[in-house]
C-alpha positions as CSV (number, residue, x, y, z in Angstrom):
1,M,-14.1,0.0,6.9
2,M,-11.0,2.1,7.4
3,D,-11.5,2.0,11.2
4,Q,-11.4,-1.8,10.9
5,L,-8.1,-1.6,9.0
6,H,-6.4,0.7,11.5
7,G,-3.3,-1.2,12.7
8,E,-3.6,-3.8,9.9
9,Y,-0.6,-4.7,7.9
10,I,-0.3,-5.5,4.1
11,V,2.5,-7.0,2.1
12,I,3.4,-5.6,-1.3
13,K,5.7,-7.5,-3.6
14,A,6.8,-5.7,-6.8
15,K,6.5,-7.7,-10.1
16,D,8.3,-5.0,-12.1
17,Q,10.9,-2.3,-11.6
18,G,9.6,1.1,-10.3
19,V,6.4,0.1,-8.5
20,Q,5.2,3.1,-6.5
21,V,3.5,2.7,-3.1
22,I,1.9,5.9,-1.8
23,G,0.5,6.5,1.7
24,L,-2.5,8.8,1.9
25,T,-3.4,10.8,5.1
26,R,-6.5,10.7,7.3
27,G,-8.6,13.7,7.9
28,T,-10.8,16.1,6.0
29,D,-8.2,16.6,3.3
30,T,-6.7,13.4,1.9
31,R,-3.1,14.0,0.8
32,F,0.0,12.0,-0.1
33,H,2.3,11.8,2.9
34,H,4.8,9.1,2.0
35,T,6.1,7.4,-1.2
36,E,8.2,4.4,-1.8
37,K,9.6,2.9,-5.0
38,L,10.1,-0.8,-5.2
39,D,12.3,-2.7,-7.7
40,K,11.3,-6.1,-9.1
41,G,11.1,-8.7,-6.3
42,E,11.3,-6.2,-3.5
43,V,8.8,-6.5,-0.7
44,L,7.3,-3.8,1.5
45,L,5.4,-4.4,4.7
46,A,3.0,-1.5,5.3
47,Q,0.6,-0.6,8.1
48,F,-2.6,1.5,8.4
49,T,-2.0,4.0,11.2
50,D,-3.3,7.2,12.7
51,H,-1.8,9.0,9.8
52,T,-2.3,6.5,7.0
53,S,-5.9,5.8,5.9
54,A,-5.2,4.4,2.4
55,I,-2.4,3.0,0.4
56,K,-2.2,3.5,-3.4
57,I,-0.1,1.2,-5.6
58,R,1.0,2.1,-9.1
59,G,2.5,-0.7,-11.2
60,R,2.5,-4.5,-11.2
61,A,2.5,-5.9,-7.7
62,T,1.0,-8.6,-5.6
63,I,-0.8,-7.3,-2.5
64,M,-1.3,-9.7,0.4
65,T,-3.7,-8.9,3.3
66,R,-5.6,-11.0,5.8
67,Y,-8.6,-10.7,3.5
68,G,-6.7,-12.3,0.6
69,T,-4.3,-11.6,-2.3
70,V,-4.8,-9.3,-5.3
71,D,-2.6,-8.4,-8.2
72,S,-2.3,-4.7,-9.4
73,G,-1.5,-3.4,-12.8
74,D,-2.7,-6.4,-14.8
């Protein structure tokens, strides 16, 4: 499924202060490669790339994709 997501965008909107968005690498060893911290109401547009195979979200946020919308941290 990750190959299908390559190039896809997601939108993350923080519901609380300090929501963390963490990009994880591709390859044999999955590692953190980028972290962002969002304040309440901030929006981040993120993309799956050659370097990013997964995105981890800590905290209360709304995540919007072409597949639908989901709330984290509830």
